Structures are given as structure tokens and as C-alpha cells.
Backbone bond lengths (Angstrom), bond angles and torsions (degrees), N, CA, C in turn:
res aa  C-N    CA-C-N  psi(-1)  N-CA   C-N-CA  omega(-1)  CA-C   N-CA-C  phi
1 M - - - 1.450 - - 1.532 107.96 -
2 S 1.304 116.81 141.16 1.458 120.61 -176.58 1.515 111.27 -74.18
3 Y 1.331 114.59 156.89 1.460 121.71 178.07 1.522 110.55 -57.97
4 F 1.318 117.15 -45.92 1.468 120.53 -175.94 1.523 112.62 -65.85
5 L 1.327 117.10 -36.01 1.466 119.68 176.41 1.530 110.17 -68.07
6 L 1.320 116.50 -44.21 1.469 120.36 177.39 1.527 111.32 -59.72
7 K 1.323 115.87 -44.77 1.468 119.61 179.65 1.520 110.94 -64.05
8 H 1.328 116.88 -40.80 1.466 120.51 177.95 1.527 111.10 -61.53
9 I 1.328 116.70 -45.10 1.462 121.13 177.17 1.529 110.36 -60.58
10 H 1.327 116.59 -45.41 1.468 122.02 -178.16 1.531 111.18 -61.95
11 V 1.306 116.48 -49.76 1.474 120.82 -178.52 1.530 110.08 -65.64
12 S 1.312 117.35 -41.70 1.475 120.52 178.58 1.523 110.84 -61.72
13 C 1.322 117.11 -44.27 1.456 120.77 178.33 1.523 111.26 -65.39
14 A 1.333 117.81 -35.23 1.470 120.95 177.77 1.530 110.05 -64.68
15 V 1.317 117.19 -43.42 1.463 121.21 179.03 1.526 110.47 -63.67
16 I 1.319 116.95 -45.63 1.475 121.04 179.58 1.512 110.39 -64.84
17 S 1.336 117.52 -42.45 1.457 121.88 179.49 1.531 110.37 -60.86
18 F 1.338 116.28 -45.07 1.460 120.37 178.89 1.532 110.31 -61.63
19 A 1.321 117.40 -46.94 1.463 121.30 -178.67 1.520 110.94 -60.27
20 L 1.327 116.90 -44.09 1.452 120.41 179.14 1.519 111.68 -64.87
21 F 1.323 117.47 -42.66 1.462 120.17 178.21 1.522 110.71 -63.27
22 F 1.304 116.98 -43.69 1.454 121.96 178.91 1.538 110.50 -58.90
23 L 1.336 116.14 -49.63 1.458 120.79 -179.28 1.528 111.87 -65.73
24 R 1.341 116.99 -42.81 1.465 119.46 179.28 1.523 111.00 -61.63
25 G 1.317 117.45 -35.16 1.461 119.42 175.65 1.511 111.94 -63.01
26 I 1.315 116.33 -48.06 1.471 120.56 179.14 1.523 110.84 -61.56
27 W 1.337 116.25 -46.46 1.448 120.07 -179.92 1.532 111.55 -62.24
28 S 1.310 115.64 -40.75 1.468 120.76 -179.83 1.529 111.21 -64.10
29 F 1.312 117.04 -45.59 1.460 120.92 -177.20 1.534 111.73 -67.65
30 N 1.323 116.12 -28.17 1.460 120.60 -179.75 1.526 112.68 -92.14
31 G 1.341 117.35 0.16 1.462 120.51 -179.25 1.519 113.78 66.27
32 S 1.320 116.50 30.92 1.465 121.38 -176.31 1.539 110.81 -68.06
33 P 1.334 116.19 139.21 1.460 120.18 175.39 1.523 113.31 -66.97
34 I 1.317 117.32 -14.14 1.461 121.07 177.54 1.519 110.19 -58.82
35 M 1.331 117.24 -32.40 1.462 121.14 -178.54 1.538 112.39 -62.57
36 R 1.327 117.26 -20.02 1.464 120.29 179.73 1.521 113.16 -91.87
37 Q 1.319 117.08 -3.41 1.456 119.58 -179.71 1.530 110.16 -73.46
38 R 1.295 115.01 145.87 1.474 121.00 -174.30 1.521 112.33 -60.37
39 W 1.330 117.22 -42.48 1.464 120.03 -175.33 1.528 111.07 -63.41
40 V 1.334 117.39 -31.13 1.470 121.40 -179.12 1.519 110.48 -69.06
41 K 1.324 116.41 -24.92 1.469 120.47 179.12 1.521 112.39 -88.81
42 I 1.342 117.51 -17.81 1.469 120.86 -174.62 1.532 112.24 -105.15
43 V 1.329 116.68 -50.83 1.467 121.62 -172.37 1.526 113.20 -55.05
44 P 1.354 119.48 -45.83 1.471 117.89 179.76 1.525 113.53 -58.57
45 H 1.324 117.02 -35.95 1.473 119.94 178.96 1.531 111.91 -69.24
46 V 1.324 116.74 -36.91 1.469 120.92 177.26 1.530 109.39 -65.66
47 V 1.321 116.12 -46.94 1.476 120.36 -179.27 1.533 110.08 -62.50
48 D 1.342 116.85 -45.16 1.455 119.76 -178.95 1.525 112.34 -66.24
49 T 1.329 117.35 -32.34 1.465 120.48 175.07 1.518 110.54 -65.82
50 L 1.339 117.30 -44.90 1.458 120.71 176.60 1.531 111.03 -62.25
51 L 1.322 116.63 -38.06 1.458 121.62 178.02 1.525 110.27 -61.75
52 L 1.314 117.67 -46.65 1.456 121.41 179.78 1.527 112.31 -67.03
53 V 1.323 117.30 -42.87 1.479 120.06 179.08 1.514 110.16 -64.06
54 S 1.325 117.91 -41.67 1.468 119.32 178.80 1.513 110.69 -66.57
55 A 1.342 118.08 -34.69 1.472 121.19 176.93 1.523 110.59 -63.37
56 L 1.305 116.66 -44.40 1.473 120.23 178.96 1.524 110.90 -64.60
57 A 1.342 116.49 -41.59 1.473 120.08 178.50 1.532 110.85 -64.74
58 L 1.318 116.88 -39.17 1.468 119.76 177.53 1.532 111.08 -64.70
59 A 1.321 116.72 -44.62 1.467 120.44 178.91 1.525 110.57 -59.05
60 F 1.313 116.17 -43.85 1.462 120.38 178.31 1.539 110.61 -64.63
61 T 1.326 117.06 -41.18 1.464 121.70 -177.82 1.523 111.59 -64.46
62 V 1.332 117.15 -44.96 1.464 119.92 -177.29 1.527 112.33 -91.27
63 Q 1.316 116.05 -1.59 1.455 123.29 178.67 1.519 112.46 55.46
64 Q 1.321 114.67 46.56 1.458 122.20 172.20 1.515 106.23 -127.73
65 Y 1.335 116.29 136.85 1.457 119.43 -170.22 1.520 111.88 -136.05
66 P 1.371 116.09 149.71 1.465 118.45 172.71 1.533 109.94 -60.06
67 F 1.301 116.86 148.74 1.467 126.24 -178.03 1.521 112.62 71.88
68 V 1.344 116.04 0.53 1.462 121.53 172.00 1.515 108.94 -117.07
69 D 1.317 115.72 -48.82 1.462 122.74 179.74 1.525 108.39 -104.09
70 G 1.327 115.30 125.35 1.474 121.57 -173.68 1.506 114.61 -56.16
71 W 1.308 117.36 -42.58 1.467 118.91 -175.90 1.520 110.88 -67.31
72 L 1.348 118.01 -35.92 1.462 119.63 178.21 1.537 111.17 -74.00
73 T 1.313 116.31 -31.33 1.469 120.15 173.92 1.524 109.52 -63.51
74 A 1.321 116.80 -43.21 1.471 120.73 178.09 1.527 110.45 -62.66
75 K 1.327 117.38 -42.06 1.460 120.10 177.45 1.507 111.06 -62.63
76 F 1.324 117.31 -40.66 1.470 121.05 179.86 1.524 110.75 -61.20
77 F 1.331 116.92 -50.44 1.463 119.34 -179.05 1.534 111.37 -68.48
78 G 1.327 116.78 -32.32 1.454 120.42 173.95 1.523 110.86 -62.74
79 L 1.327 116.30 -41.23 1.464 121.25 179.06 1.527 110.52 -63.33
80 V 1.336 116.68 -44.37 1.463 120.14 178.43 1.535 110.36 -59.09
81 L 1.331 116.55 -45.41 1.464 120.92 179.63 1.532 110.32 -64.81
82 Y 1.324 117.07 -41.80 1.469 121.83 178.48 1.520 111.33 -59.37
83 I 1.324 116.75 -43.57 1.456 121.31 178.89 1.525 110.83 -63.88
84 L 1.328 116.11 -46.09 1.471 119.65 179.74 1.533 111.35 -60.80
85 L 1.320 116.36 -47.17 1.462 119.67 178.98 1.527 111.40 -64.82
86 G 1.329 116.30 -38.25 1.465 119.99 178.80 1.509 113.14 -63.94
87 T 1.331 117.59 -38.33 1.465 119.77 178.62 1.528 110.90 -70.24
88 I 1.317 117.36 -33.72 1.469 120.09 174.23 1.520 109.57 -66.43
89 A 1.334 116.09 -43.75 1.469 120.50 -177.22 1.526 112.45 -65.04
90 L 1.315 117.20 -40.74 1.467 119.85 -171.96 1.527 113.67 -102.08
91 K 1.337 117.09 -13.33 1.455 116.64 -172.43 1.521 114.67 -135.63
92 Y 1.322 117.06 -52.62 1.451 120.37 -166.99 1.526 116.03 -102.72
93 G 1.320 118.40 -5.04 1.465 120.36 178.58 1.516 110.81 -63.88
94 K 1.336 117.42 129.43 1.470 121.49 -175.14 1.516 112.62 -74.14
95 T 1.329 116.14 -35.01 1.465 119.88 -178.80 1.528 109.15 -122.74
96 K 1.310 115.24 162.62 1.458 119.57 178.03 1.517 110.92 -62.74
97 A 1.340 117.04 -37.67 1.478 120.36 179.99 1.527 110.75 -63.27
98 V 1.324 117.19 -40.48 1.468 120.85 177.83 1.526 110.03 -65.50
99 R 1.326 116.07 -43.82 1.468 120.07 -179.06 1.533 111.73 -64.09
100 V 1.328 116.98 -43.88 1.460 120.71 179.62 1.536 109.93 -65.85
101 S 1.311 117.51 -41.94 1.470 120.90 178.53 1.520 111.05 -62.08
102 A 1.320 116.64 -43.85 1.477 120.50 178.60 1.517 110.49 -65.08
103 W 1.341 116.79 -38.21 1.471 121.25 179.30 1.532 110.31 -63.94
104 L 1.327 116.64 -46.12 1.467 119.98 178.78 1.522 111.36 -63.98
105 A 1.320 116.55 -41.10 1.470 120.17 177.52 1.529 110.73 -63.83
106 A 1.334 116.90 -39.82 1.464 119.89 177.37 1.524 111.88 -63.35
107 L 1.325 116.75 -39.31 1.466 119.93 177.14 1.526 110.64 -63.59
108 A 1.327 117.84 -38.95 1.469 121.30 176.94 1.523 111.03 -65.59
109 V 1.332 116.59 -40.57 1.471 120.00 178.90 1.533 109.66 -65.37
110 F 1.324 116.90 -39.11 1.472 119.96 177.02 1.531 109.85 -59.88
111 A 1.319 116.73 -44.32 1.467 120.42 178.18 1.532 110.56 -59.98
112 Y 1.336 117.02 -41.06 1.462 121.84 176.87 1.543 110.14 -59.81
113 I 1.313 116.70 -45.91 1.476 120.58 -179.80 1.512 110.61 -59.55
114 V 1.335 116.63 -42.59 1.475 120.44 179.36 1.526 110.37 -63.76
115 L 1.334 117.74 -44.08 1.470 120.50 178.73 1.526 111.32 -61.34
116 V 1.315 116.29 -42.64 1.474 120.22 178.77 1.530 109.33 -61.61
117 A 1.312 116.60 -43.30 1.474 121.14 -178.91 1.531 110.85 -64.26
118 K 1.306 116.60 -41.93 1.472 119.91 -177.93 1.528 111.89 -69.37
119 Q 1.339 116.55 -38.31 1.457 120.83 -174.40 1.527 113.97 -97.70
120 H 1.333 116.52 -9.99 1.487 120.65 -175.13 1.520 110.41 52.45
121 N 1.327 114.87 42.46 1.459 122.10 -175.62 1.531 108.17 -139.89
122 P 1.357 118.03 123.01 1.464 119.14 -179.86 1.519 114.07 -67.80
123 L 1.321 117.49 -16.38 1.454 122.69 177.48 1.523 109.00 -120.83
124 P 1.350 117.04 71.42 1.465 119.67 -172.14 1.519 114.44 -68.40
125 F 1.339 118.21 -12.78 1.455 121.05 -179.74 1.513 112.30 -86.87
126 I 1.329 116.19 -14.43 1.460 121.84 -178.55 1.542 107.99 -110.29
127 Q 1.321 115.98 124.87 1.471 117.21 -176.40 1.494 111.44 -115.03
């Protein structure tokens, strides 16, 4: 598979993953019955799996790897933090304030991951 097709798949999955996480947060905070629909429990996992597989294929294609290349290491740890915050926001947060705070923090971490990816720099705020 070509680099450009892999990158297109990866970026598309990232956009869809972000949109679904954003919507699931809003639906969750508002107590929407949409959160109990089967597709809401399945589709995000499918998209995130495709996102991860495309990320691994891209890393292999360009021969840059987490724990070797700083920017990919930053993306990896950003992803771990994003997942942890996302599970607190959508599942394990004890209060609405904790869940909303974790959701907002997860959105900020996602933005950081995107900046790192665009700039290939683990410190995208410092030039």
C-alpha cells in the first residue's frame, strides 16, 4: 500500500475518531439515549483499530518508530494519556465535573498529538 493512501486512511480515521469522541462526550454529559445504541459502542473501536493499524503501517513504511524517533515517542505517550483521559471522561469519572474536565483535557491532548504529527516535533509549541 502506498504511503499517501496509508496517510489518507490514518488522517481520515483520526478525524472520525475525534468527531466520535467529541459527540460521545456531549451525549454522555447530556444523558442522551444515543449512548446506549449498539453502533455507538462498536464503531469507535473499529475506527480506532484502523487508526492504530494505519499508524503502525506508516511507521513501518517510513522506517520511523516510537522510542527511536522523538516525535513518534511523543505521539505514543500522548495517545496513552488520551486513552486514559477518555476512559475517565466517558466511563470511570465519578462526577460530571471530573468527566467534563477529563474530556476537555483529552481534547487538548488530541490537539497536541495532531501538532506533533504535523510538525514532527515533540515540542510543537517551542520553535
